[in-house]
N, C-alpha and C positions, 0 to 999 in steps of 0.2 A: 567627498562630495561638497560640492559648491553650496553656498546658502541658496542660490538660485534653484539648483535642483532639490535640495530639501523643501523648499516651498511649494514646488510642482509636482511632489510624489504624492500621490494618492495614499492616505494613512488610513488606517481600519479604528473604529471608535471600540468602546468597551464590549459592546454587543458582537461585532465583527471577531475580536479576540475570542469571546466564548464560542461563537460557532466554529471557529477554526481549530480551537482545543477538541471540540466533540467530533469534527470530521476528522481530526488525527486519530483519535481513539478508535473511531468506526473504521479507519483505515487499517490501523493494526490489528483489530480484530477479524476485519474481513481477510487480512493477509494470514492470519493463523486459519480459518476456515479454509481459506484456497490450499495450504498447505496439507492440512488433515484431508481433505477432498482428493487432492493429488495423490498422496501417500496411499490413501483407500483405494483408489481406483488403480493404481499402479500395483498394490498388492493383490487385488483381483484378477489383474491381467487384462483389465478393460482398455487400458490406455497405455501409451507410451509419451514420455517425457519429450516435449517438442522442442522446448528452451536447452539449447546445449549446455548453458552454464549450471541450470538447476540438475540436469540430466548427469553431468559429472559430480554433483554433490550427492544425488540420490545412489549413484553406482558407489560412492565413497562410505554410503552410510545412511543411516536416518538423522543421526545425530549432526554430523556435518551439514546435511541439507537443512535440518531445524535451525543450527547455528547460523548459516549463511543468511537463509531468507528471512528470519527474524532481526538478525543483526543489519541487512542491508535498508529494510523497512524502518527500523526504528532510529537507524542515521538518517534516513531521508526524512522522517517526521521530526526528529530534532531540529534538522537544519530549516524546515519549514518554520518550525516553532522559533527559532531565532529570529527568523524574518516575519515574525507575527503582525508587526505594525504595518505591513505593507498590503495593499489590496491582490498584489500579485500572489502572494503566499496563500490568501483564500481561495483564489482563482485554481491554483494549482491543485490544492488540497480536495477541492471539491471534484475536479476533474478526475485525480487519480482514485479518490473513493468510488466515484461513479463507475470507472472502468472496473476496479476491482469488484464491486457489487455485481456487475455484468457479468464478469467471470465467473464469481461464485454461484450467482443464479444458474448460469449455463451448466457449470459442473454439476451441481445439486440435481436440475431436473435429468441431465443425462444419467448421473449415478444411480438415480432412483427409477430410471425407465427400465432398467436391467432386474 
């Protein structure tokens, strides 16, 4: 990266880095909630996994599904943490956390409605 690009890249301050950390923790916890709610609704027969990749892992067993889902989100969170000094990482973490929160809320209300 050139010196000009480094000067022009918006950086996060200490407060932004702390916010990013807690967003990534929340993202990881929401991922676990999504996994548990999905597994529960599949076990009850209320739902069918529409994600082809996760469907493959759930058909392979619960342990491979857990390993894949936790692994992929952990790698993504670690990559965002590696980029923690950039505002784009904070934006991406906020967007992903919001999407996961919406998915988990939808699943929770849907499962509880039965």
